[in-house]
N, C-alpha and C positions, 0 to 999 in steps of 0.2 A: 254772341246773342243770336247771330242767323243758324248754330246749330241749336241752339235752345230751343227756337222760335219754329224749325224745320220740326224736329221730335215731336210737337206738339201739333204739328201739321199744319203749320200756318207758313204755307210756303211761298205765298205774294209776300208778307212781312219781310219772311228770312230773306229773300232775295233782293228786298229793298234795303235791306241791313246791308248784305254785302255790297252791294252796289254803291252805296254809301263809304263805306271803309275804302273802297277801291279810290274813290274822289279823293278822299282824304288823306289816304296814303301817297296816291301819286302826286297831289299839291305839294305833299310835305318834303318827299323827294325832290321834285323839280324847284322850291324854294331854297333849300339847303344843301342840296348836292350838285347841281349844276354852276358849270364855272359863269362868276361873275363875269358880265360884257366889260370889256376893258372902259370905257368912256364911264361906268358907271362907278368901277372901281376905283376909277382915278378919281374922279368927284367925293366918294366916300373919305378917301385916303386924305383927301384936301382939306375935307370938314372935320377929321380928327377922328372918324368914324374905326379906323382900320380897315384891312382888306379881308374879301373874304377867303382869299388863299394863306392871307397870315392866319387865320383864324382855323383853316383846315391845318396847317402843319403842327399849329400848337396843339391842336384837339389830336392827331395821330392814331394812335391805336384806336382811343375811344370811337374817332369818326368813324374809322372802318367796322369796328362792330356796329355801331348803332346801324350805318347803312345797308350790312348782312341784314340784320334783324328786321330792317324795316320792308327790302326785298324779301323776307320770309313770311311777312305781314300779308303783303301784297299779293302773293304767293296763293296761298291758303285763303284770301279773300277772293282772288280769281277762281280756285277750285270749286270755293261754296258757292258763286255766283251758277259757276256750270252745270255742279248738282240740282241747283234749283229749277235750271232752266231746264235740264234733263225733265227732273220730274214733274214739270207743268208743260212738258212735250214742246217745248219751245227751241228744237234741235233745227238747224238749219243746215243742209247739206251743201 
């Protein structure tokens, strides 16, 4: 979406979309890929929810591919944001 808006000359909206993409992907990565604190993992296990680490072991290869894909999307979003900021002369040294 960011690239389309940029091509249309709507750089302010393109920058907003890039920024929103960064926020969404970062929050998703934090929720799904950071280790769960021990006290929360124990509480979840005690309640029968299973452990975060157990889910990661079960998912294995898919978890790694998903993580790499999300990192790639995050990288692209940061690049798009930088391109739009440069176009709008928002570069700081």
